[in-house]
C-alpha positions in Angstrom: 0.1 0.0 -0.1 1.7 3.5 -0.7 0.7 6.1 1.2 0.2 9.4 -0.6 2.7 13.1 0.5 0.2 14.5 2.8 -0.2 11.3 4.9 3.2 10.8 5.3 4.2 14.3 6.0 0.9 14.1 8.5 3.2 11.2 10.1 6.2 12.8 10.0 5.5 16.2 11.4 3.3 14.3 13.9 1.9 17.1 16.1 5.5 18.7 16.3 5.7 22.8 16.4 6.5 24.3 13.1 7.9 27.3 14.2 11.7 28.2 12.4 13.2 27.4 16.1 12.2 24.1 16.7 12.7 23.1 13.3 16.3 23.7 13.6 16.6 22.9 17.2 15.9 19.1 16.4 17.8 18.9 13.0 20.3 20.0 15.1 20.0 18.4 18.2 20.0 15.2 15.7 23.0 16.0 14.0 25.6 17.3 17.3 24.1 15.4 20.1 25.7 12.4 18.1 28.4 13.8 16.1 29.8 16.1 16.9 32.4 16.4 20.1 33.1 18.7 22.4 29.8 21.1 22.6 28.5 23.4 25.4 25.4 25.4 25.4 27.0 28.3 24.2 27.9 26.7 21.3 24.6 25.5 20.4 23.5 28.8 21.0 25.7 30.5 18.6 25.4 27.8 16.3 21.5 27.5 15.8 21.5 31.4 15.8 23.5 31.2 12.8 21.2 28.6 11.3 17.6 30.8 12.4 18.9 33.8 10.7 20.7 32.0 7.3 17.0 30.3 7.2 15.3 33.0 7.5 17.0 34.3 4.6 16.4 31.4 2.6 12.6 31.6 3.5 11.9 34.9 3.0 13.2 34.6 -1.0 11.7 32.3 -1.7 10.6 31.3 -4.5 14.0 30.6 -5.9 15.1 29.3 -9.1 17.5 26.0 -9.1 20.5 28.2 -9.8 20.0 30.2 -6.8 19.0 27.7 -4.2 22.2 26.3 -5.0 23.8 28.9 -4.5 22.0 30.0 -1.1 22.6 25.9 0.2 26.0 25.7 -0.5 26.6 28.9 1.4 24.2 28.4 3.9 26.6 25.2 4.6 30.2 26.5 4.4 29.1 29.5 6.8 27.9 27.0 9.2 31.0 24.9 8.7 33.3 28.0 9.3 30.8 28.9 12.6 31.3 25.4 14.1 34.9 25.1 13.2 35.8 28.5 14.7 35.4 27.1 18.3 38.4 25.6 19.7 36.8 22.9 21.7 35.5 21.7 19.2 38.0 19.1 17.0 37.5 20.1 13.1 34.3 19.6 10.6 34.0 18.8 7.6 31.6 19.3 4.5 29.9 16.1 5.6 28.5 17.4 9.1 27.1 20.4 7.7 25.5 19.3 4.7 23.8 17.2 7.3 21.8 19.9 9.3 20.9 22.0 6.7 19.3 19.1 4.5 17.6 18.3 7.8 16.1 21.3 8.2 15.4 21.8 4.8 13.7 18.4 5.3 11.4 19.5 7.9 10.5 22.8 6.6 8.6 21.0 4.1 7.4 18.4 6.0 5.9 21.6 7.8 4.8 22.7 4.3 7.4 25.8 4.8 9.3 25.0 2.1 7.8 24.8 -1.4 9.7 23.9 -3.8 10.7 20.2 -2.4 12.0 19.0 -5.9 14.8 21.4 -5.0 16.0 19.7 -1.7 18.9 17.6 -1.5 19.0 13.7 0.2 21.1 14.2 3.6 23.8 12.2 3.6 24.5 9.4 5.7 25.8 5.6 5.8 22.0 4.5 5.3 21.9 6.1 2.1 26.1 6.1 1.3 24.6 2.2 1.6 21.6 2.3 -0.9 23.6 4.4 -3.4 27.1 1.9 -3.4 26.1 -0.6 -1.5 28.2 0.6 1.3 29.0 3.0 3.7 31.3 4.9 3.3 32.4 7.0 0.1 35.6 6.9 -1.0 37.3 5.6 1.9 35.6 8.3 4.1 32.2 8.1 6.9 29.3 10.6 5.2 30.6 12.9 7.8 34.4 13.3 6.3 33.3 14.2 3.0 34.2 17.4 1.2 31.7 19.6 -1.2 32.8 18.6 -4.3 32.6 14.5 -2.9 29.2 15.7 -1.3 28.1 17.2 -5.2 29.1 13.7 -6.5 27.2 12.0 -4.4 24.1 14.4 -4.7 24.6 13.9 -8.5 24.6 10.3 -8.5 21.7 9.7 -5.9 19.8 12.2 -8.8 20.8 9.2 -11.9 19.7 6.2 -9.8 16.3 8.5 -8.7 15.9 8.2 -12.2 16.1 4.3 -13.0 12.9 2.7 -13.4 12.9 0.3 -10.5 13.9 3.5 -8.3 10.8 6.0 -9.7 8.3 3.3 -9.2 9.7 2.9 -5.7 9.2 6.9 -5.6 6.2 7.0 -6.9 4.7 4.2 -4.7 3.8 1.7 -7.5 
């Protein structure tokens, strides 16, 4: 049995608040509690404040062309990475961490009806995605959290190609 997008969204958000603060905190908490060591409350606040400002700007700029979306997405990821790497108590983070939190926020925004063009969104890369795509948990011998911008771009290209395949398209369309 196939569920329509509206039903899936309702199951996903399941009564959660749809304010931007909650969306960003939920996405950030999902990332940092498991994968970034050395956090303290002031670092978390600083990173969440940055993400809130960045996403307020991108939400207010809707609708975006695909090229503008890609530019803004990359800038948010790079600026977030610069921000988090500016703290001396945190070991150096790679693009993989930034893409994950940014893509989860976009996923939550789509689920809450705050981002209108879900086709622009990227799939958040993690070990499950790498296993689905490449049949292994790594890319070029690296975990998802340690991939570079260039590796991330190639993975997204590979995802788009796989989604075009007849088997995957049928899965995506609930067939």
